[in-house]
N, C-alpha and C positions, 0 to 999 in steps of 0.2 A: 094549716097554711099553705100558700100557693107555692109549690116548688118547682116552677118553671126553669129555674137555673140548674137543679138538680136534673132533670128531664134532658135539657140542653147538654150538660155536661157528661153524660152518660150515653145520650143520643148520638151526638157527633161521632166518637169511635165505633160505635154499634153500626150507624148506617155507613160510616167508612170502610167498615171490614165487609160489608155487603157488596158496596161497589167494587173494592179491590178484589174481591173474590171472583168478580166478573171480569174486570177489565185491568186486573194488576200486573199484566204482561204487555200492555200497550206502551207506546213510546212516553205518554205523558204521565204514566202510573205513580212515577216518583214524584212528581209534581202535584198529584191529587193526593198522596201520602202527606205532603208537606201541609197542604191546605187544610186537609182533615185535622192535622196536630193542631194548626192554628187556631180552628174554630174550637178545638177543645181548650185551647188556651185560654181564648176570650171567654167562654162559658165560665171557666173555673175562676177566672178573674173577676167577673159578674159575680159568681157566688161568693167570694171571698169579701168583695165589698159590702153585700147584703148582711153578712154574718156579722162583719166589723161594726156596721150602724145599726142592726136590729139585736145581736146576739144570737143564741142557739136557734137552730131552725129545726123543725119536724114537719114532716110533709108525707101525703099519701098513707093517710091512716097509721103513721107512726112508722113506717117500714123504712123510710130514711131518715138520718139523722146528723145534722152537721154542726160543730163547735168549733173553738179556736183551735184545737188540737186538729181535729183532723181535716178542717180545711185549708190550715198551713201545707198540710202534707198533700192536698189535692192539687194546690195552686204549684207546689214544687214539681209534683209527679207531671203534670201537664206542661210546664214549664222544659225540664229535661227529656220529655217525650219528644215535644216540637224542636228543640234544638238536635235530639238525635236523628230526627227525620231529615233535618236540613243536611247533616253530615252522612247520613247514608245514601243520599241520593248519588253524588259521584262515586261514593264508595262501593254500593252494590253495582253500578254500570261498569266500574272498573274490574270488579269480580265477574261480571258476565263477558266482558271484553278479553277477560284472560282466560276464559273457558272454564271458570270453575262451578259456574250456575248455568242453568238453561232458562228460558223465558217462562216455563212453568214454575221453576221452583223461585223465579223472582215473583210471580203472581202470589205463590204461597207465603213468601216473606212478606209481601206487603198486606196481605190479608190477616195473617197471624200476628203482625205488629199492631195492628190495630184492635184485635182481639185481646192481645195481652194489655194494652192500653185500659180497655174498657173493664176487663177483670180487674185490675188495680183499683181503678177508680171505685169499682163496685164494692171491694173489699173495705175502702176508706168511707164509703157514703152509706152503706147499709145500717140500719140499727139492729138486724136481727143477727145472733150469733151464728145461727145455724147456717143463713146465707153466707156471711163472713167464709164460714170454712168452704162452702161449695165455689165460691169465686176464688180462693186460694188454690183449691184443687183445680179449676178451670185454668188458671195462670200456669200451673204446672204443666197441664197438657198443653197449652199453646206455647211455651218454652220449649217442650220436647221437640215439635215440630221445627222450631227455629234453629236448636242447638244442632240438629241432624242435618241441617239445611244442604250441607255438601256431598252427604251420603257417602263419605270416606269411610273406611273401618273405624278409624279412630272418632269421628264425630258420632257416628250410630253407638258405640260403645260408651260414648261420655253421654249420649242422650238416655241410653237405657239406663246408665248407673244413676244419671240424674232422676229419672222417672221413678226407678226403683227405690232410692234412698228417701226423696220426697214424698212417694207414697205411703211408705211405711211410716215416715214422721207425720203425715196429715193424718194417717189412720189413729196414730196416737192423741192428735187435737181433737179428732172427732169421738173418742172414748172420753176425752176429758169435756166437750162440749153436752154429751148425754150427762155426765155426772153433773153438769151446771144445771141441764135441765131439771134432772132428779130434785136438785136441792131448792130449786125456783118454782116448782111444781108444788111443794108444800105450802108456799106463802102465797105465790100468785095464781093459784089454780092451773089447769091444764090448757092446753091450747098453744099457739103460736105467739102469745103475749108474753109468756114465760121465758122467751129467749130474746125478747127485745132489751138492749143494754140501758136505754133508760128507765124501763121498768125494773130492773134488776138493781140499777144503781140507787134507785129510791128506797129499795127495801134490803141493801147489802147488809146491813148490821142485823137483820132476821135470817140470814142464809146458814144453814148448817155449817159450823165450821171446819168441822172434821170432813166433810165431803167437798166443800171448796179446796181445802189443801190438798186432798188427793187430786181432785180435779185440776188443780194449776200445775202440779208435776207433770200430768199427762200434756196439759196445754203447751207448757214451756218448751217439752222436749218436742212436740209436734210442730208447733211455729218457729222453734228456735232453728230447727232444720231448714225453714224456708229463710231464717233470718242469716244462716250460714255461721251458727256459733259452732265453737268446737264444745265437745268430738263429734259433732252432727255435720260437719262441713266438707266431708269428702267428695262430694258431688261438685262443689263449687268450682276449685281450681280446673277439673276436666272440662265441665261447661264452659268456662271463660275461653280456654287455649283453644277450643275445638269449633267452637260456634264463630257465626261472622261477629265481627268487631262492634256494629251498633248494637248487638243484644248483649255483648260483655257490657257495654255503656250502662244499658238498662237495669241489667241484672244486680250491678254493683250500686248505680245511683238510684235505682227504685224498687226494685224487688225485695232486697233485704231490708230496707226501711219498711215496707209493707207488713212482712213477718214481724219485727219488731214492733210496729203499731198495735197488730194482734195481741201481743204479750202485755203491752201495757195496759190495754183495754180490761184483760183480764186481772192485772194486777190489782186495778182499782178496785174492782169487786171484791178479791180475795182480802187485800187490805182491809176494808170495810167490815167483813166479815169475821175476820179472825183479831183485828185490833193489835197484832203482832207485825214484826218485819220480816215474816216467814218469806214471803215473797221476794221482797227486796233482798235475803241473804242469798235465795237461789239464782235471782238475777246477778248479784256481785259475783258469784261462784263461777257460774257460765261464762260471765264477761270478762273476768281476769284470767281464766283458762285460755278463752280465744285470743287474747292480747298475747300473752305469753306464746300458746303454739303458731300464732299469725306471724309474729315476729322472727322467732327461730327457725320454722319452715322457708320462710320468705329468703332467708340467706343462702338456701341451698337450691335454690331453683334456676334453671337454665333458660328456659323460655318465658320472655317477657309480660305475656299476658297471663301466665300462672304467676309470675311474680306480684303483679299487682291485683290479682285473684286473692293472696294470703293477705297482701296488704288490706284488701276489704274486710277480711276476716277478723284482722286486728282492731281496724276501726270501728266495726260494729260491736265488737267485744267490748271496746271503750265507751260506746255509748251505751249499750246494755247495761255496764256498770253502774255510769251516772245515773240511769233510771234507777237502778237497784238501791242507790245510796238513798235516793228522793230528797225532798226538801226543794225550797225555791231555787236556790243558785244551782245545784246539781240537775233540776230538771230543766231549769233555762239552758244549761250548757249542753246538757245533752240534745235538746232540740236544735240549737245552734250548730252542735257538731253534725247532726243528721243532715242539715241544709248544706254546710261547706263540704262534708264529706261527697255529698251526691254531686254537687257543682264539679268540684275537683276531680274527682274520681272520673267522672263521664268525661270530662276535658281531657284528661290524661289517655283515656281510651281512644277518643278521637286521633290526637297526636299520634298513639301507638298504631293505630289501624293503618293511616295512610304511610307511617314510616314500614310498617312490615311489607305493606304493598310495593313500595318504592325497591326495597331490597330483596323481596321474594323468599324473605323467611321470619320466623320468629323467635331464633335462637340469638341470645344477646351478643354472644361472641361474634357473630356473623354480621351484626349491625353496626356501622362505624360511620363516623364523619356526618351526621344529620346536619349539622351546621353549615357544611359546606354546600351539600345537593339543594338541599331546601330549608333555607334559615327559620322560615315560620314555623315548620316542623320541628326542628332542633330545638328553637326556644320553646315553644309550647309545651315540648317533652319536659325540658329541664326546668322551667318555671312551674308547671304543675307538679313534677317531683317535689321540688323546693316546698310548694305550697303544702303537698299531702304529708311531707315529712315534719310540718309544723314549724316550720320557719317565719320569724315575724317579717314583714308585718301582715301577713295571710291570716284569713279568718280561722284556719284550723291551730294556729298558733294560741288564739285568743280561747277557743273553746277548749283545746287541751289544756291550758292556764288555769282555767276555771275549775275544770274536772280533778286536776292534780292538786290545786290548792283546798280544795273541798275534801279531797280524800285524805291529804295531810291532818286537816282538822277531824274530819269524823270517822275515817279508816284508815289512821297511820300505819297499821299492819300492811295496806296495800301499795302505798305510795312508792317505797322500793322497788317492788316489783313491777310497777308500771314505769318506773324511769327507767330502770335496765332492759326492759322488752323494748320502750321507745327509742333508746340508744343503738341497741342491736339492728332494730329497722333502719333506723336512720344511716348507720354504717354500711349495711348492706346494700339498699337500693341506691343511695348517693353514688356509690363505688361504681356501680354497674351502668347507670344512667349516664354518668360522666363519661364513661368509655364509649357508650353509645353515640352519644351527642357530638363528641370530638373527634379526630383523627382522619385516616385514609377513608376512602368510600368507594364503593362499588355500585351505588345506588342507579335507578333508571327513570327516565321519565315517565309518568302516568298517562293513559289515554286522555282522562277527564281530569281536570284541575280538581285538586282536592278543595273541600270547604272547611276553611280553617278559623271563619268568623267565629263559630259556636266555642271553639278552642277559648280564643281570647276573651270573648263575652263572659265565658263563666269565670276564668280566673281575674278579669276585672270586677266581678261580682263578689268573688271570694275576697280579694284584695280590700273591697271598699267594707265588706264585713269585718276584717281584722282593724281597719282605721277608725271606722264609723259604722255603728248599727241604725239605721233611720228609726226615730222616734215610734212611728206606727208599727214598725216591726218589733221592736224591744216589746211595746205594750203588747202585741200580738202573742210573744213569748210568754210574757208574764201572765197573762190570762190562761193560756194552755197550762203553764205550770201549775197555777191555782187551781185549774179544774183537775189534773192529775194528782196533785198533792192532797 
């Protein structure tokens, strides 16, 4: 089939990366970054419309595959990448005005931002499990350069930690992919076709169960590192704290989803081969451990970006647990939670980025009175925090309610653990953010006015999803849940 929409979706960030590598330090480079991101969003929307109207799409000799599950994530990725590019324009100009980055590093930032978007979209759109692994490794390399952008000792240490831990993790995923190929080769024969997901899905019942179960152990450890699952999460708080805030937004809002997407694709194959809930049990174990560790480590943080990084670990754990439970309701809830977490957490980091620029610090006890100096930043952070903590009527409440009620019915042992962890996270985060938003302040005016429209656009969408899910979006989730289940 013709895959022009796929070519456009991947071609826009690829071409943008080349242009910004040449002209990324020019005065209009930040606007070019926004326009390239907008073109990517338009292309992803056209692709989504085609998949909704025509069904799953295979293109370019089955090299690319789009269905209801990954096209939803493609659209979400392109949307958050676009709004983050809008946020990053004044943010990075303020960083340059403060002397934290040079024009050369600004060019590196713009180029690597588009490379990062390209690699994430390639993970989602490729049909080849080997190419998926390569694209995730390329995403790691791109973000290493972004995390170390400031070239401070702390940022370089965080980048090396991120590179080493994620490389070790992705090496485990490579071994799992090799085992998957060995199992597929006996059924599909040698060659590249043995790693095409659609071909594997057709013969998953004939794959060797023992090899598939061993492969999944390595795959969940490897891709779980990218998804920020505990105890494989050690890179995540440092990368969030030391890198530019726009990168924190896309790491939490997008990259973690991509790692989890790879795990879910592998789970479908393993479930078909084994006919047992082995993969689901592993995912539930990693998920609940992540929820507990994220919540309790969150309460000990002093850096605002590290605190929200641990919140991301907690929410990815909750989503992984829901996918592990399986079934139509839990899978629907997991995809809804991926959506609202991406939108809410990126909005929070947008507000946090401008707040830290105004106060000149990331230490929470030194950030006070945001509601006085800039009410939009203060309200954006407060509303974003209430949303991510699951307060009604925001969408996070709806997804968490579905996950918890399903757990009470399907996995009653887990429900008390999840409830206690969520209560601990609520108490820790709300008390700290309330102190930052209200009170005395020493904030200063920024050279470039902050871009706060993305904050409230994201929060408005999350509020809408808490009150009403559009029928076409609900149908989209149901189709994807059926494909995964």
